C-alpha positions in Angstrom: 109.0 118.7 115.9 107.7 121.8 114.3 108.7 124.7 112.1 108.3 128.3 112.8 105.3 129.9 111.2 107.4 132.8 110.1 110.0 130.8 108.1 109.5 128.6 105.1 110.1 124.8 105.6 113.6 123.7 104.8 114.1 121.2 101.8 115.7 118.7 104.2 112.5 118.6 106.3 110.3 118.3 103.3 112.3 115.3 102.1 112.2 113.8 105.6 108.5 114.2 105.7 108.1 112.7 102.2 110.3 109.6 103.0 108.9 108.7 106.4 105.3 109.4 105.2 105.8 107.1 102.2 107.2 104.4 104.4 104.2 104.7 106.8 101.7 104.6 104.0 103.4 101.5 102.5 103.0 99.6 105.8 99.5 100.8 106.2 98.6 99.6 102.7 100.3 96.3 103.4 98.1 95.9 106.5 95.0 97.0 104.5 95.5 94.4 101.9 96.3 91.4 104.1 93.0 89.6 103.5 94.0 89.3 99.8 96.4 86.5 101.0 95.3 85.3 104.4 91.7 85.3 103.2 92.5 82.2 101.1 93.2 79.8 104.0 90.4 81.5 106.0 88.0 80.8 103.1 89.0 77.2 103.1 88.7 77.0 106.9 85.2 78.5 107.0 83.9 77.0 103.7 83.1 80.4 102.2 81.6 80.9 98.7 83.0 83.5 96.3 80.6 86.3 97.4 81.4 85.7 101.1 85.1 85.8 100.3 84.6 89.0 98.4 82.9 90.6 101.4 85.6 89.3 103.7 88.4 90.9 101.6 86.4 94.1 101.1 85.4 94.8 104.7 88.7 96.6 105.6 88.3 98.7 102.4 84.9 99.9 103.5 85.9 101.5 106.7 89.2 102.7 105.2 87.1 104.5 102.6 84.4 105.9 104.9 87.0 107.4 107.3 88.8 109.2 104.5 86.7 112.3 104.4 86.9 113.1 108.2 90.6 112.2 108.1 91.2 114.7 105.3 89.3 117.4 107.2 91.1 116.7 110.4 94.4 116.9 108.5 93.5 120.3 107.3 92.6 121.4 110.8 95.1 119.7 113.1 98.0 118.8 110.8 99.1 115.5 109.2 101.7 114.5 111.7 99.5 114.0 114.7 96.6 112.5 112.7 98.8 110.0 110.9 100.5 108.9 114.1 97.2 108.5 115.9 95.7 106.5 113.1 98.5 104.0 113.0 98.5 103.5 116.8 94.7 102.9 116.7 95.1 100.0 114.3 97.8 98.0 116.2 95.5 96.2 118.7 92.8 95.2 116.2 95.4 93.7 113.9 96.9 91.7 116.7 93.5 90.4 117.8 92.7 89.1 114.3 94.7 85.9 114.9 92.2 84.9 117.6 89.1 85.2 115.4 87.2 81.9 114.7 83.8 82.8 113.2 83.0 84.6 110.0 81.5 87.6 111.8 84.6 87.9 113.9 86.7 88.5 110.8 84.2 91.0 109.4 84.1 93.1 112.7 87.9 93.0 113.2 88.5 93.6 109.6 86.3 96.8 109.8 88.6 98.1 112.5 91.8 97.1 110.7 90.5 98.9 107.7 91.1 102.3 109.4 94.7 102.0 108.1 93.4 102.5 104.6 92.4 106.0 105.5 96.1 107.0 105.8 96.1 108.1 102.2 93.8 111.1 102.9 96.1 112.1 105.7 99.4 111.7 103.9 98.4 113.3 100.6 97.7 116.9 101.9 100.4 116.5 104.6 103.1 115.8 102.0 101.8 118.2 99.3 102.0 121.3 101.5 105.7 120.8 102.1 106.4 121.3 98.4 105.9 124.1 95.8 103.0 123.8 93.5 105.1 122.8 90.5 106.4 119.8 92.4 103.3 118.7 94.2 102.4 116.2 91.5 105.7 114.4 91.9 105.6 114.6 95.7 102.1 113.1 95.9 103.2 110.5 93.3 106.2 109.4 95.5 103.9 109.2 98.6 101.3 107.3 96.6 104.0 104.8 95.7 103.2 103.4 99.1 100.4 101.5 97.3 103.2 99.1 96.6 102.4 97.8 100.2 99.9 95.6 98.3 102.9 93.9 96.6 104.9 93.8 99.8 102.0 91.9 101.4 102.1 89.4 98.5 105.8 88.7 99.2 105.6 88.6 103.0 102.3 87.0 103.9 102.5 83.9 101.7 105.8 82.9 103.1 104.5 83.3 106.7 101.3 81.4 105.8 103.2 78.4 104.4 105.9 78.3 107.1 103.8 79.1 110.2 100.1 79.3 109.3 98.0 82.4 108.7 97.6 83.3 112.4 101.2 84.6 112.6 100.6 87.2 109.9 98.5 89.6 112.1 101.1 89.4 114.9 103.9 90.3 112.6 102.0 93.1 110.9 100.9 94.6 114.2 104.6 94.7 115.4 105.7 96.2 112.1 103.0 98.9 112.2 103.9 99.8 115.8 107.5 100.2 114.9 106.7 102.3 111.9 104.4 104.6 113.9 107.3 105.3 116.4 109.7 105.9 113.5 107.3 108.3 111.8 106.9 110.4 115.0 110.6 110.9 115.4 111.3 111.8 111.7 108.3 113.8 110.8 107.6 117.5 111.3 104.6 119.9 111.7 104.1 123.4 110.3 101.3 125.7 111.6 101.2 127.5 108.3 99.9 124.4 106.7 96.8 124.3 108.8 93.5 125.4 107.2 91.6 127.7 109.5 88.0 126.7 109.0 84.9 126.4 111.3 82.9 124.6 108.6 81.1 121.4 109.7 81.7 118.0 108.0 78.3 118.4 106.3 79.1 121.8 104.8 82.5 120.6 103.6 80.9 117.6 102.0 78.9 120.0 99.8 81.9 119.9 97.5 80.2 116.8 96.0 77.8 119.3 94.3 80.8 120.3 92.1 80.6 118.3 88.8 84.3 118.3 88.6 84.6 116.6 92.0 82.1 113.9 90.9 84.1 113.3 87.7 87.4 112.9 89.6 85.5 110.5 91.9 84.5 108.5 88.9 88.1 108.4 87.5 89.5 107.4 90.9 86.9 104.6 91.4 88.6 102.7 88.5 92.3 103.6 88.8 92.4 103.2 92.6 89.2 101.3 93.3 90.1 98.8 90.6 93.6 98.6 91.8 92.6 97.7 95.3 89.9 95.3 94.2 92.3 93.4 91.8 95.1 93.4 94.4 92.7 91.6 96.8 91.3 89.3 94.1 94.3 88.2 92.0 95.9 85.7 94.3 92.8 83.5 94.5 92.2 84.1 90.8 95.6 82.6 89.9 95.0 79.7 92.3 91.5 79.0 90.9 92.1 79.7 87.2 95.6 78.3 86.7 95.9 75.9 89.7 99.0 77.6 91.1 100.5 77.3 94.6 99.7 80.3 96.8 103.3 81.5 96.8 103.6 81.4 93.0 100.2 82.9 92.7 101.1 85.8 95.0 104.4 86.4 93.2 102.6 86.7 89.8 99.9 88.8 91.4 102.6 91.2 92.6 103.4 91.8 88.9 100.3 93.9 88.9 100.5 95.3 92.5 104.1 96.4 92.4 104.1 98.6 89.3 100.7 99.8 90.3 102.2 101.3 93.4 105.9 102.1 92.7 105.4 103.8 89.3 102.9 106.3 90.7 105.8 108.7 91.2 106.5 108.7 87.5 102.8 109.3 86.9 103.1 112.4 89.2 106.1 113.7 87.3 104.3 113.1 83.9 101.3 114.9 85.3 103.4 117.9 86.3 105.0 118.0 82.8 102.2 117.1 80.5 99.1 117.9 82.5 96.6 115.8 84.4 94.2 115.6 81.5 96.6 114.2 78.9 97.9 111.5 81.3 94.4 110.5 82.4 93.1 110.3 78.9 95.8 107.8 77.8 95.5 105.9 81.0 91.8 105.2 80.4 92.4 104.0 76.8 95.2 101.6 77.8 93.0 100.3 80.6 90.2 99.8 78.2 92.3 97.7 75.8 93.8 95.6 78.6 90.4 94.9 80.2 88.9 94.0 76.9 91.5 91.3 76.3 91.3 90.1 80.0 87.5 89.8 79.8 87.6 87.0 77.3 86.9 83.7 79.1 88.7 80.4 78.4 86.7 79.1 75.4 86.6 75.8 73.5 84.6 75.8 70.2 84.1 73.3 67.5 83.6 73.8 63.8 82.7 71.5 60.9 85.5 71.2 58.3 86.0 69.0 55.3 88.0 66.7 57.4 85.4 66.5 60.2 84.8 68.4 63.4 87.8 70.3 64.8 87.9 71.9 68.2 89.8 75.1 69.0 90.8 76.7 72.2 90.9 80.5 72.8 92.1 81.9 76.1 94.9 83.7 77.8 97.7 81.5 79.2 99.3 82.5 82.5 102.1 84.4 80.8 99.9 86.5 78.5 97.5 87.1 81.4 100.3 88.3 83.7 101.8 90.6 80.9 98.4 92.3 80.5 98.0 92.7 84.3 101.5 94.2 84.5 100.5 96.7 81.8 97.2 97.5 83.6 99.1 98.0 86.8 101.3 100.6 85.1 98.3 102.4 83.7 96.5 102.5 87.0 99.7 103.9 88.7 99.9 106.8 86.3 96.1 107.4 86.6 96.2 107.5 90.4 98.8 110.3 90.3 97.1 112.2 87.5 93.7 112.3 89.3 95.3 113.9 92.3 97.2 116.4 90.1 93.7 117.5 88.9 92.9 118.1 92.6 96.1 120.0 93.4 95.5 122.2 90.3 91.8 123.0 90.9 91.6 122.9 94.8 95.0 123.9 96.1 93.5 125.6 99.2 91.3 122.6 100.1 93.4 119.6 99.2 92.6 117.7 102.4 88.8 117.8 102.0 88.7 117.2 98.3 91.3 114.4 98.4 89.3 112.8 101.2 86.1 112.9 99.1 87.8 111.5 96.0 89.7 108.9 98.1 86.4 107.9 99.6 85.0 107.3 96.1 88.0 105.2 95.1 87.9 103.3 98.3 84.2 102.5 97.9 85.0 101.2 94.5 87.6 98.9 96.1 84.9 97.8 98.5 82.1 97.2 96.1 84.1 95.6 93.2 85.4 92.5 95.1 81.8 91.7 96.3 80.5 92.1 92.8 83.4 90.0 91.5 82.3 87.2 93.8 78.6 87.6 93.0 79.2 87.5 89.3 81.4 84.4 89.6 78.8 82.6 91.7 76.1 83.7 89.2 77.9 82.9 85.9 80.7 80.6 86.9 83.1 82.7 84.7 86.1 84.1 86.6 86.8 86.7 83.9 83.4 88.3 84.5 85.4 90.5 87.0 87.2 92.1 84.1 84.0 92.4 82.1 82.6 94.5 85.0 85.7 96.8 85.1 85.6 97.2 81.3 82.2 98.7 81.6 83.3 101.1 84.4 86.2 102.3 82.2 83.7 102.9 79.3 81.8 105.2 81.6 84.9 107.2 82.5 86.0 107.5 78.9 82.6 108.8 77.8 82.4 111.2 80.6 85.9 112.6 80.0 85.2 113.0 76.2 82.0 115.0 76.7 83.4 117.2 79.5 87.0 117.7 78.5 88.1 116.3 75.2 85.1 117.5 73.1 85.1 121.0 74.7 88.8 121.5 74.4 88.8 120.4 70.7 91.8 118.3 71.3 90.9 115.9 68.5 90.1 118.4 65.7 91.8 120.7 63.3 91.5 123.5 65.9 93.3 121.6 68.5 96.2 123.4 70.2 99.6 121.7 70.3 100.0 119.8 73.5 103.1 120.1 75.8 103.9 116.5 74.8 103.9 117.3 71.1 106.1 120.3 71.7 108.6 118.3 73.5 108.7 115.8 70.7 109.1 118.6 68.2 112.3 119.7 70.0 
């Protein structure tokens, strides 16, 4: 299906593209995150340590990240419909074959091919955005980005399949679902030749956008709000199992308290970014994340003190309820942040969304690849599970400092000369 280059796309087609693309991205993200659940029985089956488990869960994230830049460029050149459909079809067979893997290297190789599904974000973002006017692009990209909730869907579906039938059934079910989604997408999506970017530039020349300091800064922001989201979505089920001794189904359910708002509420983050601006939303997202990660970093601690009545021992640490509440809050912050970063991109690079979103998505995806491996290495090294949050706390510090020196300090948003923000104006009314 296509639209005439001479006529503007109809609102009904724009909505159809948004809905079916969001569904496709949700399924792709569910597939991309499957090792976060099935990796636990595989870890037990193969006798993996924490670092090896981190690499296992992160391998799909690596290829899903590396493919994002070319996918974004191809979307600009050929259109999102054909690229998105082809990407989904290319992932069906590797997913199906995963259930036949027996050795660690088998899972790493197949996981690398399965990870191509993670590149769908760099296809869908420019594809969806170009069907909407500029003042609604933040909301449209936020709705599409809500497909991140596929991480939560994975936590609802995969544990039930693992407990009832064993982990080997999960790849078969996911492959069938992805195939059906690809067919559905093809029949309910559209293409528009006016959305194509006529460019003969090579991949290397388009990657020169990394020389732009603003692009590097957006990469840094996205490495925490998306990379951190992906890493924690992969890590949390086994964290609950190890830290609190929970059953895999309960652990997955509680982990979904982070993954679900982290995906679904992205649409609200897009609306807020349209209304209040990408800067204001991102600034508060980073501060909320900083507070949550500071509290989550504190390990379970017992300490003894000498009192007049003798030695008394005290325990400090988050129980499962406080931990889940903080993770829920962090998930909301990350959801808003993922939308606000891409609002920056649509504001600053409206004619080159595909390439820039691919580059920024690559940075976020690489964060999602590196962080689980570092989580495992830190736990093997220190024996402290909360060291994962200590690491992310440091990454947020970098983002806050960078944002202050390049945006907040220059704009005088914190001094007497600060101009009233859109948010304060709305409160004044």
